[in-house]
DRENLO-589494 format. One record per residue (C-alpha): y, x, z. Coordinates in steps of 0.5 Angstrom, whole numbers, padded with zeros to 4 digits, always signed. Each point is the difference from the previous one (the first is absolute). Example, Ala and Ser with C-alpha at 12.3 -4.5 7.8 and 13.67 -1.06 7.14 Angstrom:
-0009+0025+0016 +0007+0002-0002 
//
This chain:
+0091+0205+0157 +0006+0000-0005 +0003+0007-0001 +0007+0000-0002 +0003+0006-0005 +0007-0002+0000 +0002-0006-0006 -0007-0005+0002 -0003+0003-0006 -0007+0002-0001 -0002-0003+0007 -0008+0003+0002 -0004-0004+0005 -0004+0002+0006 -0005-0001+0005 +0002-0004+0006 +0007-0001-0002 +0002-0006+0006 -0001+0006+0005 +0005+0005-0003 +0007+0001-0003 +0001+0000-0007 +0006+0006+0001 -0003+0007+0002 -0002+0000+0008 +0004+0001+0006 -0002+0008+0001 +0001+0001+0007 -0001+0007+0004 +0000+0002+0007 +0004+0007-0001 +0002+0002+0007 -0002-0002+0007 -0001+0003+0006 -0006+0004+0001 -0004-0004+0005 +0003-0007+0001 -0004-0004+0003 -0002+0005+0005 +0007+0000+0002 +0001-0007+0002 -0006+0002+0005 +0005+0007+0002 +0006-0004+0001 -0003-0005+0003 -0003+0004+0005 +0005+0005+0002 +0004-0006+0003 -0005+0000+0005 -0003+0007+0001 +0002+0004+0006 -0002+0006-0005 +0006+0000-0004 +0000-0001-0007 -0008-0002-0003 +0000+0002-0007 -0004-0002-0006 -0005+0005+0000 -0002-0002+0007 -0001-0008-0002 -0008-0001-0003 +0000-0005-0006 -0007-0002+0001 -0002-0007-0003 -0007+0000+0000 +0000+0000+0006 +0007-0002+0001 +0003+0005+0004 +0004-0002+0007 +0007+0002-0004 -0002-0004-0007 +0000-0006+0005 +0006+0002+0003 +0003-0001-0006 -0003-0006-0002 +0002-0003+0007 +0007+0001+0000 +0001-0002-0008 -0003-0007+0003 +0004+0000+0006 +0006+0001-0005 +0003+0007+0003 +0001+0002-0007 +0005+0007+0002 -0004+0004-0001 -0002-0002-0007 +0007+0001-0002 -0001+0009+0001 -0004+0001-0008 +0003-0001-0006 -0003-0002-0006 +0004+0002-0008 -0002-0003-0005 +0001+0000-0007 +0000-0007-0003 +0001-0001-0008 +0000-0006-0005 +0001-0006+0005 +0006-0004-0001 +0007-0001+0003 -0002-0006+0001 -0005+0002+0005 +0004+0006+0003 +0005-0005+0002 -0004-0006+0003 -0005+0004+0004 +0001+0009+0000 +0007-0001+0002 +0000-0006+0003 +0001+0003+0008 +0003+0005+0003 -0006+0005+0001 +0000+0005-0005 +0003+0005-0005 +0000-0001-0008 +0002+0004-0006 +0000-0003-0006 +0002+0001-0008 +0007-0002-0001 +0001-0007-0005 +0007+0002+0000 -0001+0007-0002 -0007+0000-0004 -0001-0004-0006 -0006-0004+0000 -0005+0000-0006 -0005-0004-0004 -0006-0002+0005 +0003+0002+0006 -0003-0008+0004 -0004-0003+0003 -0005-0005-0003 -0003-0004+0005 -0008-0003-0002 +0002-0004-0006 -0002-0002-0006 +0000-0003-0007 +0006-0005-0001 +0003+0001+0006 +0000+0008-0001 +0002+0000-0007 +0006-0004+0004 +0001+0005+0005 +0000+0006-0004 +0005-0003-0005 +0004-0001+0005 +0001+0007+0003 +0000+0002-0007 +0007-0004-0002 +0003+0002+0008 -0002+0008-0003 +0003-0002-0006 +0006-0002+0003 +0001+0005+0006 +0001+0006-0006 +0004-0005-0004 +0005-0002+0006 +0000+0008+0001 +0003+0002-0007 +0005-0006+0001 +0002+0001+0006 +0002+0008-0001 +0007-0002-0004 +0002-0004+0006 -0003+0005+0005 +0003+0006-0003 +0007-0004+0000 +0000-0001+0007 -0004+0007+0002 +0006+0004-0004 +0005-0005+0004 -0002+0004+0006 -0001+0006-0003 +0006+0001-0006 -0001+0008+0000 -0007-0001-0002 +0001-0003-0007 +0000+0007-0004 -0006+0002+0002 -0004-0007-0001 -0006+0003-0001 -0001+0002+0008 +0001-0006+0003 -0004-0004-0005 -0006+0000+0005 +0004-0003+0006 +0003-0005-0005 -0007-0002-0003 -0003-0001+0007 +0005-0004+0003 -0001-0005-0007 -0008+0000+0002 +0002-0001+0007 +0003-0007-0002 -0006-0001-0006 -0005+0000+0005 +0002-0007+0003 -0004-0002-0006 -0006+0003+0002 -0006-0003+0003 -0001+0001+0008 -0008+0001-0004 +0004+0008-0001 -0005+0005+0002 +0003+0005+0005 -0004+0006+0004 +0002+0003+0007 -0001+0004+0005 -0001-0004+0006 -0001+0002+0008 -0003-0004+0006 -0003+0000+0006 -0007-0002+0002 +0002-0006+0003 +0004-0002-0005 -0006+0001-0005 -0004-0004+0004 +0005-0005-0001 +0000+0000-0006 -0007-0002-0001 +0000-0005+0004 +0006-0004-0004 -0001+0002-0006 -0003-0007-0003 +0007-0004+0000 +0006-0001-0003 +0002+0001-0006 -0005+0004-0003 -0007+0000+0004 -0004+0003-0006 +0004+0006-0001 +0002+0001+0008 -0007-0001+0000 -0003+0006-0006 +0006+0005+0003 -0001-0001+0007 -0008+0001-0001 +0000+0006-0003 +0005+0004+0005 -0005-0003+0006 -0006+0003-0004 +0005+0007-0001 +0000+0000+0008 -0006-0002+0001 -0003+0006-0004 +0005+0005+0004 -0002-0003+0007 -0005-0005+0000 +0001-0001+0008 +0005-0006-0002 -0005-0005-0001 -0001+0000+0006 +0007-0004+0001 +0000-0003-0007 +0002-0007+0001 -0003-0006-0006 +0006-0001-0005 +0003-0007+0002 -0002-0005-0005 +0005-0002-0004 -0002-0008+0001 +0001+0002+0007 +0008+0002-0001 +0005-0003+0003 +0004+0000-0006 -0006-0002-0003 -0001-0007+0003 +0007-0002+0000 +0001+0000-0007 -0006-0003-0001 +0002-0007+0004 +0001-0005-0005 +0007-0001+0003 +0002+0006-0002 +0001+0006-0006 +0002-0006-0006 +0004+0002-0005 +0006-0005+0001 +0000+0002+0007 +0000+0007-0002 +0007-0002-0005 +0002-0003+0005 +0000+0007+0005 +0003+0004-0005 +0005-0005-0001 +0002+0000+0008 +0000+0007+0001 +0004+0002-0006 +0005-0005+0002 +0000+0002+0007 +0002+0007-0003 +0008-0001-0002 -0001+0004-0006 -0001+0007+0005 -0007+0004-0001 +0000+0002+0007 +0003-0006+0005 +0001+0001+0007 -0004-0006+0003 +0001+0002+0008 +0001+0006+0004 +0000+0000+0009 +0007-0002+0001 +0000+0005+0005 +0000+0006-0004 +0005+0004+0002 +0001-0002+0006 -0007+0002+0002 +0001+0006-0004 +0006+0003+0004 -0005-0002+0006 -0005+0004-0002 +0003+0005-0001 +0005+0001+0006 -0008-0001+0004 -0002+0006-0004 +0006+0004+0003 +0000-0003+0007 +0008-0003+0000 +0004-0005+0000 +0003-0005-0005 +0007+0002+0003 -0001+0006-0002 -0003-0001-0007 +0002-0006-0003 -0005-0004-0006 +0005+0002-0005 -0001+0008+0001 -0007+0000+0003 -0002-0003-0007 +0005+0005-0004 -0003+0006+0004 -0006-0001-0002 +0000-0003-0008 +0006+0004-0002 -0002+0006-0003 +0007+0004+0001 -0002-0001+0008 -0009+0001-0001 -0001+0005-0005 -0007-0001+0000 +0000-0006-0004 +0002+0005-0006 -0006+0004+0001 -0005-0002-0005 -0006+0002+0004 +0001-0007+0004 +0000+0000+0007 +0002-0006+0002 -0006-0003+0004 +0000+0008+0003 +0007-0001+0003 +0000-0004+0007 +0007-0003-0002 -0003-0002-0006 -0005-0004+0001 +0005-0005+0003 +0000-0002-0007 -0006-0003+0000 +0003-0006+0004 +0004-0004-0005 -0004-0004-0006 +0001-0002-0006 -0004-0005-0004 +0001-0001-0007 -0003-0006-0006 -0001+0005-0007 -0001-0001-0006 -0002+0007-0004 -0004+0001-0006 -0007+0002+0000 +0002+0007-0002 +0006+0000+0005 -0004-0002+0006 -0006+0005-0002 +0005+0004+0003 +0004-0004+0004 -0007-0001+0005 +0000+0008+0001 +0006+0000+0005 -0008-0003+0004 +0005+0001+0007 +0004-0006-0002 -0006-0005-0002 +0000-0006-0004 -0005-0006+0000 -0002+0000-0008 -0003-0005-0004 -0007-0002-0002 +0002+0001-0008 -0003-0005-0004 +0004-0006+0005 +0006+0002-0003 -0001-0001-0007 +0001-0006-0003 -0001-0001-0009 +0007+0001-0001 +0003+0007-0001 +0003+0003+0007 +0002+0007-0001 +0006+0005+0002 +0005+0002-0005 +0003+0007+0001 +0007+0001-0002 -0001+0006-0005 -0004-0006-0005 +0006-0004+0002 +0005+0004-0004 -0005+0001-0007 -0001-0007-0003 -0006+0002-0004 -0003+0004+0006 +0002-0007+0004 -0004-0004-0006 -0007+0005+0000 +0000-0001+0007 +0001-0008+0001 -0005-0001-0006 -0006+0006+0004 +0002-0004+0006 -0001-0007-0003 -0007+0002-0005 -0002+0004+0008 +0000-0007+0002 -0003-0004-0005 -0006+0005+0000 +0000-0002+0008 +0000-0007-0002 -0005+0000-0005 -0005+0004+0005 +0001-0005+0006 -0002-0005-0004 -0007+0003-0002 -0001+0000+0008 +0000+0009+0001 +0001+0001+0006 +0007+0002+0004 +0000+0006+0002 -0001+0002-0007 +0005-0004-0003 +0005+0003+0004 -0002+0008-0003 +0004-0003-0006 +0007+0000+0004 +0005+0004-0002 +0004+0005+0005 +0006-0005-0001 -0005-0005+0003 +0005-0003+0007 -0003+0002+0008 +0004-0005+0004 -0002+0002+0007 +0004+0001+0007 +0000+0007+0003 +0003+0001+0006 +0002+0008+0004 +0003+0003+0006 +0006+0004-0001 -0003+0007+0001 -0004-0001-0006 +0004-0005-0004 +0005+0006+0000 -0004+0004-0003 -0002-0003-0005 +0007-0002-0002 +0001+0007+0000 -0005+0001-0006 +0001-0007-0004 +0008+0001+0001 -0001+0006-0004 +0002-0001-0008 -0006+0003-0002 -0004-0005+0003 -0003-0005-0004 +0005-0005-0002 -0003-0006+0003 -0001+0003+0007 +0007+0002+0000 +0003-0006-0001 -0004-0004+0005 +0002+0006+0005 +0007+0000-0001 +0001-0008+0000 -0005+0001+0007 +0006+0006+0003 +0005-0005-0003 -0003-0007+0004 -0001+0005+0007 +0007+0002+0000 +0002-0008+0000 -0004-0001+0005 +0000+0008+0005 +0006+0003-0003 -0001+0005+0004 -0006+0001-0002 +0000-0001-0007 +0006+0005-0002 -0005+0005+0002 -0006-0002-0006 +0002+0005-0005 -0003+0004-0006 -0003+0008+0002 +0006+0003-0003 +0005-0004+0004 -0004+0001+0006 -0001+0007-0002 +0008+0001-0001 +0002-0003+0006 -0004+0004+0004 +0001+0007-0003 -0006+0001-0002 -0001+0004-0007 +0000-0001-0007 +0003-0007+0001 -0007-0002-0006 -0006+0002+0002 -0003-0001-0006 +0001+0005-0004 +0000+0000-0007 -0001-0007+0002 +0007-0002+0001 +0002-0007-0003 +0006+0003-0001 +0004-0005+0004 +0004+0003+0006 -0002-0007+0004 +0003+0003+0006 +0007+0000-0002 -0002-0008-0002 +0002-0006+0005 -0007-0005+0000 +0005-0005-0003 +0000+0005-0007 -0008+0002+0000 -0002-0002-0008 -0005+0003-0004 -0004-0003-0006 -0006+0007+0000 
//
């Protein structure tokens, strides 16, 4: 195995290199869990049929040799698909030295988790913090030199972007010019937020990750799939090892891993008719033409969204259309002046009988966001999407999103484009050397576009827009959310006019402070603006 010193120099050869990362191994620790999680599976199951009240964990017999009746119950209900009892116990892991690509493709690709990970927006990326897969010799040299170029460009871009960032910052906060030393950190963070677009998706992250028992078992079953099966298997095996050390009883229900070659995606993509470079290029061209220049394009919605929403509101209240018109019903529910719950930061929409009527309207968008923006967009787990097997969107032509701030500095723009073209040169060289696709994609920059379709019901889309129409939201997602709100207004004006940023909703609801961000206030009194006036660079 080759160890990396951060610059590709003084490499040291170790044994068994093909079985391990070149970079430091992922670190996985189980830090919090139910005291007796597997016993709780049986206790909750037995309670369903108990005539004597609640069954406690202490009443469960967990002998495995010979297996107890209680453990037989656990295995039986698992095999029958009765999995709710496995959802009670939660496990909190700390995970370190994993790639942003692994988190995007696997850990955050479903709704049943909670994560808090280090932010590239606010924490500067350092040397050595990158995943290096099992590669060697010339392949390793190209890989390392590419990452070194990317990290050097990242640092240069931060410096190059500081003047234009400061200019935009002081347009918003002119009174802060007199004490500009105090705000240098804020300005640098906004510059590095944009500079990170050149960083590879191999960049390491660390995070807290909390899931329930059935989700962890599903991780194990599906860890050998696209996009990064090697890294996924290493990390998930470590999670399972931590689980079994804590409670060995889970081995009773540990299914075999589905082999990579048996996954539907593998079988489809290894068809002779699919997955060739010309077809990828045709797909990308077709997709981009269909976007009509938008970041997020409304492509489908229920034709009776507004009337269905209004009727659902009347059904909850047991009143007729003659007593409450469609327009009045929707206005009563979505107008913050009438529905004060909308100004509450606790987000109690799904706990209100009336507001659950918002589940019925649905919108579908075709989207194109950078990998770094989509990594935040996908955190809105209740607005699900069908994201790609990433390498199937990779061609031999540079393909990247350019943030507006970079366009404002000629020197930064030239460096940015030069870095992107060098990155693709390296990727193309490695492809010619028959490097695995899952290793190639680690070198893709954060700027690489994710093209996909996303659908959302109004209840969850409303919450997403409250969060992402805020001027503090990542600029790409903010722009996509604004486009979505505007397009919804065109087809459903009674709904669309109420898709607003948090400060505007709180202002209309009479909630104070109007901006709930405190010191993080964006500096713009957005609640005084019409959506047609929304504009931002940083």
